[in-house]
BANU-972478 format. One line per 8 residues: number of its first residue (from 1); for each residue x negated, y, z of C-alpha. Coordinates in nm, 2 decimals. Layout:
<nodes>
NUM) X/Y/Z; ...
</nodes>
This chain:
<nodes>
1) 2.65/1.42/-3.00; 2.39/1.43/-2.73; 2.15/1.72/-2.69; 1.84/1.73/-2.48; 1.84/2.08/-2.32; 1.54/2.28/-2.23; 1.47/2.36/-1.87; 1.59/2.72/-1.86
9) 1.84/2.91/-1.65; 2.06/2.97/-1.95; 2.09/2.62/-2.10; 2.46/2.59/-2.03; 2.64/2.80/-2.29; 2.95/2.91/-2.11; 3.09/3.25/-2.14; 3.28/3.38/-1.83
17) 3.62/3.27/-1.97; 3.84/2.97/-1.91; 3.77/2.71/-2.17; 4.05/2.52/-2.35; 4.05/2.24/-2.60; 4.21/2.25/-2.95; 4.55/2.17/-2.79; 4.53/2.47/-2.55
25) 4.47/2.25/-2.24; 4.23/2.36/-1.97; 3.90/2.18/-2.02; 3.77/1.97/-1.74; 3.42/1.81/-1.77; 3.27/1.51/-1.61; 2.92/1.53/-1.48; 2.71/1.21/-1.46
33) 2.41/1.21/-1.24; 2.17/0.92/-1.22; 1.92/0.91/-0.93; 1.65/0.67/-0.81; 1.69/0.52/-0.47; 1.37/0.32/-0.45; 1.12/0.25/-0.73; 1.36/0.23/-1.03
41) 1.67/0.12/-0.84; 1.91/0.36/-1.01; 2.25/0.46/-0.90; 2.50/0.68/-1.08; 2.79/0.91/-0.98; 3.05/1.05/-1.21; 3.25/1.35/-1.09; 3.49/1.60/-1.24
49) 3.34/1.95/-1.27; 3.49/2.28/-1.39; 3.31/2.51/-1.63; 3.28/2.76/-1.35; 3.11/2.51/-1.12; 2.88/2.41/-1.40; 2.79/2.76/-1.47; 2.72/2.83/-1.10
57) 2.48/2.53/-1.08; 2.29/2.61/-1.40; 1.99/2.79/-1.23; 1.95/2.51/-0.97; 1.98/2.24/-1.24; 1.72/2.42/-1.45; 1.48/2.43/-1.15; 1.53/2.06/-1.09
65) 1.45/1.99/-1.45; 1.12/2.18/-1.42; 0.99/1.96/-1.14; 0.72/1.73/-1.27; 0.65/1.60/-0.92; 0.78/1.24/-0.87; 1.04/1.34/-0.61; 1.27/1.62/-0.71
73) 1.57/1.56/-0.48; 1.46/1.36/-0.18; 1.75/1.29/0.06; 1.58/0.96/0.17; 1.55/0.89/0.54; 1.19/0.80/0.47; 1.09/1.11/0.26; 0.86/1.40/0.35
81) 1.03/1.72/0.46; 0.87/1.93/0.18; 1.05/1.72/-0.08; 1.39/1.78/0.07; 1.62/1.98/-0.16; 1.68/2.24/0.12; 1.31/2.31/0.13; 1.22/2.26/-0.24
89) 1.50/2.48/-0.37; 1.53/2.72/-0.08; 1.60/3.01/-0.32; 1.93/2.83/-0.40; 2.02/2.75/-0.04; 2.39/2.82/-0.09; 2.41/2.59/-0.39; 2.20/2.29/-0.27
97) 2.46/2.15/-0.03; 2.75/2.20/-0.27; 2.56/2.05/-0.56; 2.46/1.76/-0.34; 2.82/1.64/-0.34; 2.78/1.56/-0.71; 2.45/1.36/-0.66; 2.48/0.99/-0.58
105) 2.36/0.88/-0.24; 2.23/0.53/-0.18; 2.22/0.34/0.15; 1.90/0.53/0.25; 1.94/0.84/0.02; 1.77/0.90/-0.31; 1.44/1.06/-0.40; 1.46/1.16/-0.77
113) 1.74/1.28/-1.00; 1.66/1.11/-1.33; 1.93/1.25/-1.55; 2.22/1.49/-1.55; 2.48/1.47/-1.83; 2.80/1.65/-1.87; 3.08/1.63/-2.13; 3.44/1.72/-2.19
121) 3.65/1.47/-2.00; 3.83/1.24/-2.24; 4.21/1.21/-2.24; 4.31/0.87/-2.11; 4.66/0.73/-2.19; 4.77/0.43/-1.99; 4.99/0.21/-2.21; 5.07/-0.06/-1.96
</nodes>
């Protein structure tokens, strides 16, 4: 099931406890971030993320989702300074650099995060 979440600081429903699946295993999530590098040239990065990290990034992600401006995460070497994440989200200065590790980065950077999706990481069994 896929849900579109509203842009609010509380859209990730995680209580401050360690989450486990129905087998009692610690839950790990994957976060999938798709970004635009240059006029609809999209790149995607898939990373493991813990529930605690996800919860910590929630206010920043909510703020990114609110941006209606074309550029919402400009790391491009050609971009304007006011569109840089460090400036645009200065109230989250301590999170911007850390969250940036989850954002894909093209040859010349990216300018817009188009989507952020997270889900419980599936169990993979290698048979051969």
